[in-house]
C-alpha positions in Angstrom: -14.0 -3.9 -16.0 -15.2 -1.0 -16.5 -13.1 2.2 -15.5 -15.8 3.1 -13.4 -16.4 0.6 -11.3 -12.0 0.6 -11.3 -12.5 4.1 -9.5 -14.9 3.4 -7.5 -13.8 0.6 -5.5 -10.3 2.6 -5.7 -11.9 5.0 -3.8 -13.9 2.4 -1.7 -10.4 1.0 0.1 -9.2 4.2 0.8 -12.6 5.3 2.2 -12.9 1.9 4.0 -9.2 2.3 5.3 -10.1 5.6 7.0 -13.2 5.1 8.6 -12.0 1.9 10.5 -9.3 2.7 11.8 -9.0 0.5 14.7 -8.0 -3.3 14.1 -8.2 -5.9 16.5 -6.9 -9.2 16.5 -9.4 -12.3 17.8 -8.4 -14.9 18.2 -9.6 -18.7 18.4 -8.2 -22.6 17.5 -8.6 -23.1 14.5 8.6 -24.7 -6.7 9.6 -20.9 -6.3 9.9 -18.8 -9.7 12.5 -17.7 -10.6 12.7 -14.2 -8.4 11.2 -11.3 -10.5 8.4 -8.7 -9.8 5.1 -9.7 -10.9 3.1 -7.5 -13.5 1.7 -4.2 -12.2 -1.4 -5.6 -10.1 -5.0 -4.7 -10.8 -7.0 -2.0 -9.6 -7.9 -2.5 -6.0 -10.5 -3.8 -5.2 -12.9 -3.5 -1.5 -16.6 -4.1 -0.2 -17.4 -0.9 2.2 -19.5 -2.1 5.2 -22.2 -1.4 3.7 -21.5 -2.8 0.2 -21.4 -6.6 0.9 -24.8 -9.1 1.7 -22.0 -11.7 3.8 -20.2 -8.5 5.7 -20.7 -8.7 9.5 -22.1 -5.1 11.2 -21.3 -6.5 14.5 -18.3 -4.3 15.6 -14.8 -5.4 16.2 -14.6 -6.6 19.9 -13.0 -3.9 22.0 -10.8 -6.9 23.7 -7.7 -7.1 21.8 -6.6 -10.6 23.4 -10.0 -11.9 21.8 -11.1 -15.2 23.4 -9.1 -17.6 24.3 -7.3 -20.1 22.0 -8.5 -23.6 21.7 -6.1 -26.2 21.7 -5.9 -27.4 17.4 -6.0 -31.3 17.0 -3.0 -32.7 17.0 -1.2 -31.6 13.5 -4.0 -29.4 12.9 -3.5 -25.3 12.9 -4.6 -22.7 15.4 -6.2 -19.3 13.9 -5.6 -16.1 14.5 -8.0 -13.5 13.0 -6.5 -10.3 12.3 -10.1 -7.9 12.3 -9.2 -5.4 9.7 -13.0 -3.6 10.4 -14.8 -4.6 6.7 -12.0 -7.3 5.9 -9.9 -9.7 7.7 -6.6 -11.3 7.4 -5.7 -14.7 8.8 -2.9 -16.0 10.8 -2.6 -20.0 10.7 -0.1 -21.9 13.0 1.4 -24.7 13.8 4.4 -26.4 15.4 6.1 -22.7 15.8 5.7 -22.0 12.0 3.0 -19.2 11.0 1.4 -18.7 7.2 -0.5 -16.0 6.7 -3.7 -16.5 4.6 -4.3 -12.6 3.2 -3.0 -9.4 3.7 -5.9 -7.2 4.5 -5.7 -3.5 2.3 -2.0 -1.5 2.2 -1.1 0.0 5.9 -2.5 -4.1 7.5 1.1 -4.5 8.2 1.2 -3.7 11.6 -2.0 -5.6 12.6 -1.0 -8.6 11.3 2.2 -8.8 14.0 0.4 -7.5 16.3 -1.8 -11.1 15.8 1.8 -13.0 15.7 2.6 -11.4 18.8 -0.9 -12.8 19.9 0.3 -16.4 19.0 4.1 -16.0 20.3 5.4 -15.2 17.3 7.2 -12.7 15.4 8.0 -12.3 11.2 10.8 -14.9 11.0 8.0 -17.2 11.6 6.1 -16.9 8.6 6.9 -18.8 6.1 3.9 -19.0 3.7 1.5 -15.9 2.5 -0.9 -17.4 0.9 -3.0 -14.9 -1.4 -6.7 -15.8 -2.0 -7.4 -13.9 -5.3 -6.1 -10.5 -6.8 -8.5 -7.8 -4.9 -6.7 -5.0 -3.2 -8.5 -5.3 0.1 -7.2 -9.5 0.2 -3.3 -8.0 -1.2 -3.1 -4.7 -0.4 -0.1 -5.6 1.8 1.7 -7.8 0.9 5.0 -6.0 -0.7 4.7 -5.1 3.1 5.0 -8.2 4.8 6.9 -10.0 2.3 9.5 -7.3 3.3 9.0 -8.1 6.6 8.6 -11.8 6.8 12.3 -12.3 3.6 11.9 -16.4 3.7 8.0 -16.6 3.4 7.7 -18.4 0.1 4.7 -16.2 -1.1 1.6 -18.6 -3.6 -1.7 -17.5 -5.4 -3.6 -19.2 -8.6 -2.4 -18.9 -11.3 -5.2 -17.2 -13.5 -4.4 -13.9 -11.1 -0.2 -13.7 -10.4 -0.7 -11.8 -13.6 -2.7 -9.0 -11.6 -0.6 -9.2 -8.6 2.8 -7.1 -7.9 5.0 -7.8 -4.8 8.2 -8.2 -4.2 9.1 -11.3 -5.4 7.6 -13.9 -7.3 4.3 -15.6 -6.3 4.3 -20.1 -6.6 1.4 -20.2 -8.8 -1.0 -23.2 -7.0 -4.1 -24.9 -8.4 -6.7 -27.6 -7.3 -5.0 -30.2 -5.1 -1.5 -29.1 -4.3 -0.3 -28.1 -0.6 1.3 -25.6 1.4 2.2 -26.0 5.0 0.1 -28.9 4.8 -3.4 -27.2 3.5 -5.0 -28.2 1.3 -5.4 -25.7 -1.6 -9.0 -25.6 -3.7 -9.5 -23.8 -6.6 -12.7 -21.8 -6.1 -12.8 -19.7 -9.2 -16.2 -17.5 -10.4 -15.3 -14.3 -7.8 -11.8 -14.1 -9.7 -10.6 -16.3 -12.3 -7.6 -17.4 -10.0 -10.0 -17.9 -6.8 -8.3 -19.8 -4.1 -9.4 -21.7 -0.6 -7.6 -22.8 2.2 -8.6 -26.1 3.8 -6.8 -27.7 7.1 -8.4 -31.0 6.7 -7.4 -32.2 10.4 -8.7 -28.6 12.3 -11.5 -28.5 10.3 -11.6 -25.3 9.0 -11.5 -23.6 5.9 -10.7 -20.3 4.9 -12.5 -18.9 1.9 -11.5 -15.5 0.8 -14.4 -14.6 -0.5 -15.8 -17.2 -2.4 -17.7 -17.1 0.7 -19.2 -14.4 3.0 -21.0 -14.6 6.6 -23.9 -12.7 7.9 -25.9 -12.9 11.3 -23.6 -16.3 11.8 -24.7 -18.0 8.5 -22.6 -18.5 5.3 -23.7 -16.7 2.4 -23.2 -17.0 -1.2 -20.0 -14.6 -3.1 -21.1 -10.8 -3.8 -23.1 -10.7 -7.3 -21.9 -7.0 -7.4 -18.3 -7.8 -7.8 -17.7 -11.5 -9.0 -17.9 -11.5 -12.6 -18.5 -14.8 -13.1 -21.3 -15.7 -10.5 -22.5 -19.6 -12.7 -18.3 -20.3 -11.6 -18.5 -19.1 -8.3 -21.5 -21.1 -7.0 -19.7 -24.0 -8.4 -17.2 -23.0 -6.0 -19.4 -23.0 -3.9 -21.1 -26.6 -4.2 -17.4 -27.7 -4.4 -17.1 -26.5 -1.2 -19.9 -28.0 0.5 -18.3 -31.5 -0.7 -15.8 -30.8 2.0 -16.3 -31.4 5.6 -15.0 -28.4 8.4 -16.3 -26.8 11.3 -14.8 -23.7 10.9 -15.2 -21.1 8.2 -13.3 -18.2 8.1 -13.8 -14.9 5.4 -12.0 -12.3 4.5 -16.0 -10.1 4.8 -18.3 -11.7 7.7 -17.6 -13.1 11.0 -16.1 -16.7 11.6 -18.5 -19.5 11.8 -17.2 -22.0 14.1 -19.4 -24.9 13.9 -21.2 -26.2 11.4 -20.0 -24.4 8.7 -19.9 -27.3 5.8 -23.4 -27.8 6.9 -24.1 -24.5 6.6 -23.2 -23.9 2.6 -24.5 -27.2 2.3 -27.9 -25.9 2.7 -27.0 -22.3 1.3 -26.0 -25.0 -2.5 -29.8 -26.6 -1.8 -31.8 -23.2 -1.5 
């Protein structure tokens, strides 16, 4: 990554955060390592609203309660979107316990706490923090989240861990591992260690930046910020092989029906 791109991404995160100060929580159904800090984080990365083809330009809902939560299938998770404007994090809830998937830019911890509150939970219910990849718009609040949820385990794809700095060690996860009874799917390309999270029972995929959405449709990863597009598109094809109705992405609005069929169409095109 060139210094110019690093500087540009750092600027974009700051600009994006200051522009989108209103975050709304949308609600819908849906072997620890030794404790030591990881090496210094890689430079932050962000997608401002004007850049990613997969992002949505629809305004966030003015209703903080969002739509009503559907009842997930037995054993599945309910999902709660933390809409930060140009990027989203997610809270997944099952049986009074929560997993936070991605944490948004720095300063997003209050919005995540609001999402937990919408689920009737607090930080003490957070048992897991899963980071899909090392970019700053997805891990920016990880130190604050882990400080607020001191009992939570934290996870990331092994190749990305050296670029993530958090107050305690991250547990490396890879293809086929399970966290909170969710399947970890290795989806490299956007970053070497990018992972996605699949709820097999509920048919929900949290894809990070392995996929985007626009206009209610699944789109591919943003080539401007994806150094290995061949690997990234192979990851998209891999995701198309799973069955899921709901697609949750970092950039763009959720797709809540027929999502895996859309991804298969994307691969076919």
